[in-house]
N, C-alpha and C positions, 0 to 999 in steps of 0.2 A: 125866275124867282131865285134869289141867292140865299144861301143859308148863312145866318149870322154866327160867327165864332163866339164862344163864350168869352166874356170879359172878366177879369179879375182885378180887384183893387190892388194898389201898390202894396207890396209886402205880403199879400195873400198867397199862400202856397197852393200850387196846382197839384192835385192828387197824382201820384205816380201811375203809369199805365197799368201796373199789376193790381193796384187798388181799384182802379176803374173796372178792370176785367173781373175782379172778384165781385164787385157790386153788380155788374152786368149778369154774371152767372146766377147770382141770388135772385135778381129780377126775373130772369128767364125760367127759374124754377117755381115762380109764383103760380098760383092757380090760373090767373088770367092768361099768362104767356105759355104755360105748359099745355094749355088746351088749343093753342093756335100756332101751328107751324109757320104760317105766313107772317104773323106779327113777330114771332121770335126771329125768323130769318131776316126780316126787315131791320129790327132793332140791332141785331148782332152785326149786320152788314154796315149800317150807318156808324155804329160805335167803332168798329174795327177800322173802317175807312178813315175816320177822324183821328183815331189813335196812331195810324200809320202816316199821318201828316197830309192826307189827301182829302180832307174834309171840304176844301174849296172846289173839288171836282165833282162833288155829289150833285146830281140833278135828276130830274124825272126820268130821262131816257136811260141813264146808267142804272138807276134803281129798278126800272122796269125790266131791263135785260138781265141784270145780275141776281135780283131777288125774285122777281115774278116770272122769269124765264120767257120774256116776250122776244119775238124775233127782231131782226134788224130793221124790219119795215114798220115797227111800232111808231 
């Protein structure tokens, strides 16, 4: 399963990484995310990976190892 990269209309500004990180921090402070370490860790990992230009590398195996601390035999 491949992740689709967000698309933007011609001329539409892509938010700068710091604006995205500020929004991410706000979301992570919300009641839903502040109560779930696993969901928070997942969202932060996915967002930071995409912001670092590695969004195309996201897959089930990588998330299982990096976020949910599964072993190499997962």
